[in-house]
N, C-alpha and C positions, 0 to 999 in steps of 0.2 A: 889542505896543508897548512899546518904548524903557521902561526905568523913569525913564532921566534924558533931557531932554532935549538938553543944551547937553554940548557934548564936553571942555570945560575942567570944567567944573560935575560931571559924572558923575566925571572924573579924578579930582576931589578926595573924591569921596562914593566913589570906590573906592579909594579909599587908605583912608580911614576904616574904612571893615568890616573890611580887614586892614590894621595899618600901622600905626594910628591916633596912635599914638605918634608924638612928634616925628621930624622928618627934617630934617637939615640939607644945607641947600642951598648948595655953596660960592661959587658965583659972586654971589650973594645976600650972603651971608654972615650968613644968618638962618637959623634952624632954626622949623619948622613943625609946628606941632598941626593934627591934626582929630582930631572926634571922633563919631562917632552918638549923639545925645542927643534926649531928649523935646524937642521942641517950645515946648512949654508952660513948661520951666525957667525960672527966674524970677534968677537969681544964679550961674548955672553959673561953676565958678572951675577954674586948672590950679595945680597946685602941681608944686613943682619940689624935688627931696632930691637931699642929696648921698649920703645911703646907702642901699638897700634895705630898712632897717626903723627903724625910731626916727627921734632928731631932729627937728627943726625945719624947715620948710621956707626955702630959700634963696629964693624968688619966689613970689609968689602972684598970678595975672595972670588977670582976666577975660574971660570965653569971649563971642566974639561969634558970630551968626549970620552962615551964607553963605550970602543971598538970593538966588534964590527957596527953595532947598533948608533951609527953616527947620528942619531934622533934623541939620544938619550945622553943629558948634560949631567954632569957630578961633579960634586966637591964634600970635601970632609975637614970635617973639626973638631980637633981636640977638645975633651971635655965635653960635659952635659949642656947641651943648650934650650933644654926645656923650659917655657917660659917666655922665651925670647922670640920675636916677630923678624919677617924675612922678605924678601921680596927676590924674583927672579929680572934680571935687564938684560934681554939680546941687541939694544937698539946699537950701543956703541957710541951712543950720544951723550955727551957730557954734558953739555949745555939743557937739554930737555931731558930729564931719565924718563923711558916709557916704561913703570915699572907694572911688572903684574906676581900676582901668589902663585902663579902656575895653574894648569888648567885641572887638575887633580887634587888640590885643598883641600883638607881634612878638617881644620881649624882656623880661622879669622878673625882679625880684629875688627872693629866698630867700620862699618859699611863696605867690610870684604875686600879692603884693599889691601893686607900685606896678612901673607898666612902666619903660622904660630906654628910654634913644635913644641906637641903636647902627646902625654901619655894617655890615650882615649880610654884605657883600663879604670885612670880615676874618674874618666865620667859617669861610670854604669850607677845606677843607682843597686841599692840596697835589694839584693833578691833578683839581679837582672841575668846571671845565668840559670836562674829554673824559670824565666819566663816564659812562657808556651803557646805557637801559635793555635787559636781557638782552631776545632776540627770543622771543617764544612768539607764533606764526600763529594761536592760538586757543584760547580761555579752556580747551577741550577735553584741551588738551597738560599746563593746569596740575596741578600735586598742590603741595597745600597744608599748611602745616606750621604749626595754632597755636601760640602759643608765652608763656609769661609770661617778663620776662625776669629777675625772680628765680627763678621756676623752675628757668630753666636750668641757672642758671652758679653758684648760692647754695652749694651743697652741698660741704662742708670736701672733701670727698675728689672734687670734680668737677676742680681740676687747673688751672682759669682762676685766673687775676692778679686780674683786675675783676668779682668775684663779685658778681652782682647788676646789670651797669651795661650801658649801649649798648654800652661799648665791648671787654664780651666777646664780643660777635659779632663784633669784628674778629681775635680770635686762629685762630690756627692749629687747634686743637684743636676748636670750634667751625666752623669752615667745613668742617675736613677730616669730622668727624662728618657733617654735612647733605652735602655731596658724596656720601659714600659712602654715605647713604641713598640718595639718588637728587632729593631736593624740589628744588624748582626754584622755590617761592612761599614764604616767612615771612608769617605772620597774624600780627603781634606786636597784643598786649593795649593797650588805649586806653597812650599813649605820650605824649599831649599832658598839660599840668600839670594834676592835679587834688587835691583836695582832703584827701583822711583820711590821708595821710602828712604829718608835718610833720616839713620839709625841713631845720631846724635840730636836731631829736634824732634822727639816723640811729643814731646806736648805738643806738636802742632797739629794732630791727629790725622794725618795727611795717609790718605786711603789707596791702595789698589790692588788687584785680585792679585798681584805677584807673576802674571807670564812673560818676567823682562828678568831673565836668569843671567847672575853674575859670577857665582862661585854652585855648580851643581851640587856637590860633594858636601854642604855644609849647610845645618840650619838656618833660619832667615832669622836675623836679630831681633828684630822688632817684636816678633811674638815671645820674645824672652822675656825676663825680668831685669836682664842687664845686655844689654849689647855688646856694653865693651868689655867683657870679660871672654874670653871664647869657649869656654869648658861649661858657661851657664848655660846657653842657649843647647848645646851636645845634650849635656843631661836631663834639660827641663823636656825638651823631644822625647828619649828614652823615656822618660816619668808618664809622659801622653801615653806612648804607645804602653807602657806596661798595664797600666790602669785599664786602659780600655780591654788588653788581654784577659786581664783579670774578671772584665764583666763580661770576656765570650764575646768581644766585637773588634774585628779583624782593619789592622790602617793599611789604607790604600792610598796611594802616594800619588800625584798631578803631577807627570814631569815634560820638560819642554825641551826637549834638546834638537828641535827642528828651527832654531833661531837662537839669537842675543840679546840682551839688552840693544846693544847698539854692536858696529863693528871696531871702528877705530880703538877702544877702549876695553875690547872685550878680550879676556885671558887666552883665547884661541887665537887671534887675532896678533897679541903683543907675541905670542909664544911663537908661533909658526906662521906671520902673515900669507894669508889667503888658501891658506890651505885646506883650513874648515868647512870654508865656504863654495857654493857653487857660483859661476859665473855663466851668463850668458853668452852667445858667441861675440858678441862686439864689447865683450869684456867689463860688460854691468854686473852689478851682484844681482842676482835671481831673487825672485820677489814670492815665492810662492808658499812663504810666510804669512804674507803680510804685513809685515813689519821691518821690510826695508832689507832682510837678508834670509836666506834659508842655508842650514847647513848640510854638509855633504856627506850624506851617513854611508854612503858606497865607497869612499875613502877608508884605508885598511886602518889608519889611526883614527881615524875618527867613529867609525866602526868599533873599533876594540875598546876605544872610550865607552862608548854608551855600554858595553855589554857589561864593562867593567865598574861603571857608575851602580848599574841596576845589581851588581851582585854584593856591592859594598852596602847599601842602602840596605839590602838583605841582611846580610851578616854583622853589620855592625848596630842597626837601628832598629833590627827584625819586621822589616815591614813584609805586608803580607798582599800586595797586589798593584801594580802601577795601570794607570788611567796616562795612554800617549795623546799631547794636546797635537791636531794637526797629523795623525800619523801619517796620512796621505803624503806627508814630504818625504819621508822616509822611504828606502827601498824594501822591498818585499825580503831579501836575503838578510840582510839586517832585523828582522825582526824576526825571524823566524834562526836566528840564531842569537837573539835575546832568549826565546822560548826555550831555547834545548839547551842554555846555558843554567836557566831559572828552574826548569826541570830535574837536573842534577843537583838543586838543591833543592827544592820543594816543588812536586808537579802541582800543587795543590794552591798553588802562590798564582792569581788571574791576573793575567794580561788584556785591557782594550784599549782602543782608542777610537780618537774620530777618525772615520772611514775615508777621510778629503782632504784636500789643502785649502788656503783661502786663495791663490790665484793660481799661473801657472809654474812647474817647475823645470830647471833647466837638466831632465833628466828625462829619459823614455817613458811614455804614462804605462806602457803594459811595466814596466820594473816597479811602479808606486805601490807602497801598501796602502793602496784604498781599498775603499769596500766592495766593489766590485770583485777584488782580490782576495775576499775573505778565503774563497774555498782554496787556496795556495798556503795561505797562515792557519793552519789546524790549533787547535784550541787558543784562539787568539780572537777577543770579541769586537764589534766594534756598534758605533749607535746605529738606532733606524729612525731617522728619517723622516720614514716612508710614515710609521706609525703616529709619530709624533704629530706631522701636518697633515696626517688626515684628521686627527682628532682637532686642531686648534688651529689649523690654515696655514699657511705657507712664512716660512722665515722672510722669505722677502717683502711683505705687506703684513704689518699689524693690523691694519684696517681688514682683514678678508678671515673670515671666518671659513669652518668645514663642519665634519661632523658635529659639533659640539654645539652649532651655531645651528640645527636645523635643518643643513642641506644635503640632500644626498648627494651621492657620487662617490663618495667616500669608500665605500661599503668594502671593497675588496680590499683596499689596500689598510682598513682597520682591522679584516681578517687576515690579512699579509702577514702583519704583527703580532696577533694573538698566536697564530705559528710560529712564531718565533723564523720569522724571513727563512724559513727550509721550502722546500717542493711538499705542495701541499693537493692532491687531484682537486679538491675544491676551489683553490686561490684562482682565480682569472687573472695569469699575470699582464696580461694587457690590458688589462684593468686598475693596476697598481704605477701611485705615483711615484715616478724618478726609478724606480728598476723593474725590467723589462722580465726579469728572469730570478727567479732565487739567486741568494748571495749566500748565502747559511747553508754548511753542510751539517750544522748541527743547530738547537734551538740554544745552545749554551756561547752562539757564536753571537749576537742577537742581545743587544742592551735594550731593553724597552723601557721606557721614556716617553712622560709629554712637557717637561720643564726641566731645567739646569740653571747654572748661573747665568749662562749666558744667554742673549734676548728678553724678552721680558718673562717674570715671573708667572704662571699660571691663571691668577685671577685678573693681574690689569694685562694680561691676554684676552680676556675673558671678555671683559669690559670694553676692551678697544675694539675688538672684533664683529661685537653684539647689540648693537644699539639699544638704549634704554634698558638693558640687563638690571633686575630688582636682585635686591640683596639675597633673595632668597635664592631665583635662577643662578646666582652665583653659584652658591652653597652644594644646590642642586648638581649643576654641571662640574664641578669642581671636584666633587666625589665621582661621580659617573665617569669624567676622564680618570683617574688615577683606577677606578674597578678594572678597566681595560688594559694599564699597563700593569697593575699585581694579579690579574688572572690569564696573562697572557706565560706563553712558554722559554719567552725569553730570560734574562738578567735583570730583576727589575731595580729600577734606578728612582728617587726622588731625590729635589732640590729640600734642603733645610728649611725648616718654617714653611714649609709648604701644609705641615698637618696644622696648625695654627694659623689659615688662613694668612701667609704673607702676603703683603705687599711691597712693593719699590716705587710706588708713586708716578708710574706709569713709563719710567727710565726705562728705554730698552736695552741700551749697553752699560753699567752703570761702575765699569772696569776702576772708577776715579773719581766716582761719587762719593758723598759724605757718609758718612755712619748714619745721618736719619734718614738716606735712604737704600743702604743696602741693611742696617742693623733689623734682628729681627724681634718686637714687640711682645715680651714674654705672657703680657698682660694679656696677649690674647686666644689664649689656652682655656682664661675665666668668662672671656663675650663668646667663645666659639667650642666650648667643650664638645657638642655633638660633632664638629669636624676632627676631631684629636681622636674619639671613639670611635669613629667610622674608619678614620686609617690604621689605626690599633686593632680592629678589629678584621679589617682586610689583610693585615700583613700573616695576623693569628691563621686568619685561614686561609692563605698561601703556607705556612708554616706546617701547620697540623694535615694538611691532606697533601697529597704526592703527586695526586691527579693534576696539579696548576705547576711542577715542578718534574715533569718526566726527565729530561735531560737527554734525551736521544730521540732521533730524527724517524726513526722506524716507528719506535712507540706512538710519536704524536700522531703518524699520520694510519694507524691503527685505531687510537681510543680517542681523536678529537674528529668530532664530525658537525659541520657547520649543518644547521638547523634552515629552512627559506624562511626569509621575513619580510616586512614590509622596508618599501625605504626609508632609509635612513636609522636603520635598527638592523644588529648581528646578533645573532643566536649561535649557540655551541652550545654541545655537550659532551661532555667525558665519559668515556662509556665504560663498563666492563671491567670495573674495578682498579681504572687505570693507575698504574704506579705503582698498585698492591694497596688500594685506598679502600676507607673501610665504606666508604658512598658505592654502589654500584653505578650509579648514573647521575652528574652532577650537570646543571643547565645552567648555564648563562645566558642572560638576555640584557644587551646596549642598547637602549631606547633614547638618541640623539635629539628626537622630534619634539614637537611641542603639544605633539599630542598621544593620548592613551593610546597603545599595539598590540594589537594581538599576536601569537608565535604560536602553532601548532605543535604538539607534544604526543610521544607515542603516551599512548593510554596507560596512566598508571598512577598510582596513589603517592605524592611530592608533599615535602616539605620544605617552606620558603625560610631562609634565613636570613634573606636580603631584601628589601623592597623600601619604595620612597624615602631613600638617603638614608634607612634605620637598619643596624646589625641589629641578628640575635645567634648566636651561632648555637644556640638549643633550640631554634626554631620561632617563628612568628605566626604562621598560617598552616594547616594542614590541609589538603583537598585532593581528592581523587578527581581526575580528568584529562581531555587531549588537548587542553590549551592553558594558556596563560596570557593574562593580560598588564601589561608591564606601564605603568604610570610616567608621563611626561619627563624628559630631562634626568632619567634615572635608570638603574641597573636593579634585576632582579635576578637571586640565585635559589636554586631549586636544588633538593637533591631525592633520590625517589625513596618511597619506605619499606621495608620486608613487607 
């Protein structure tokens, strides 16, 4: 059933969901305002300001309901009010104004307290109308690089001009590095306007990941060169997207619709008290988000808000994908409706998320978009904590290791990840951690990874979980871990800086740690050139050989065969020119133990391309035989020779 019955009213309501601030109509000479707000509001008013903070209102205008849409409040002002700021206040409180820019503001002043009337066409960089989404035929072809704007470029020796800013990703150093590495999609941590960094005090260098939303549809001001000018952050975000697109790199936005920075000051609460949040039976706010509140995606207007917001980022900012934070807080129906709306724009836009919540939600579990319910959400993917923790150890205990620590027992979980979390006849689900039945119907519904911004980065986790680890062993295991990730049939995902052996000094949760903990040390590229080369060659191997990215469950079952192997070793072959690969057979052996391990092979002539932490795609060692011995804590990759 359509949410709105009348097309003209629906258009007005749609504008109110995203872009509720003023729109100047040149033909009529009128600036129109529309807001989503409580139908029970008694005396809602619009206030107009000259500046983005401070000062007194230039105008105060009573808003009127738009029948029959009693949740839409409107006002019209004669003249062109572009360049002015505004707020909505439904409280009727004359002593303490409870102002908000509304739930769908497209431009805001410093710290996002006031909306801004803007002509968005004036924020488009030159050539924006010709900006094109880089071609990706299947999600299996993606190589996702997760990054935080400050982490990537803020180091004093990074060589960037626009340190910690959107514009750093337009600089040649960034583009050259990403292209040489071979990634084709950048997952940027929350880049909308968030609350924990004071944009008026950027010299304080306060750090945060940004999982504290304020204005969902506006870029974050601290990543712009001038947070006081509402147009600057918009223009520079678009410049960033444009530069990455020109380099053949897609841009994925990390979205956090599951909670807000707080409740009392949130735009949701100040627009329509308690409508957008879930409550427990006792009236307290539900905390499935782990942040003191969780939003109610099942509510019609919250659902529509999420849909319109995602569409807005695609249409206005040319975003190519979305990573949903704590997707398990949202309901299945909403996620499927988002997928449907996105498909109508471009079905190649990728959607994935965390298939869990951070606590119990005030919605029945069978309705939630958790990992177990991925089969009910076609073409939506989730992270595989099975593969992640089978490789490095459980999330719940940094000191415990697993496959990479040489501990047997995780082989089936690694195999489950290699197959892409689908049903495979050679994977014994009774021995897989966390999941006792496959949860992906296609391998492209599984994100393959071993580290991300959350939790320790890979090098720190290896040191914490393997006592006495030498630097040499650290590098070997780091490369082995990523070999499992990039040769899996899922969608590969890596944390920025892993290619230069990044560390965060052992900090588990660095969400507000200083730059000294979070920043990438670009000098590591000179210290560990072999690490970067291995990552680059591993990504190239995947790109050049479709056998590693079949993208279809039945094809995986037909072409991926696991080979018998010793404990703490996983071996598999991709056979019969899988995916049309030029190589008939490819063999991958992952050895997490501290001893050499021998694996039986079909008798044939083979060429190795990866041995003992070294890659040579043109060949390392040619031999004929029926077995291969793999050195400790390393991977060997072979292909047969005609």
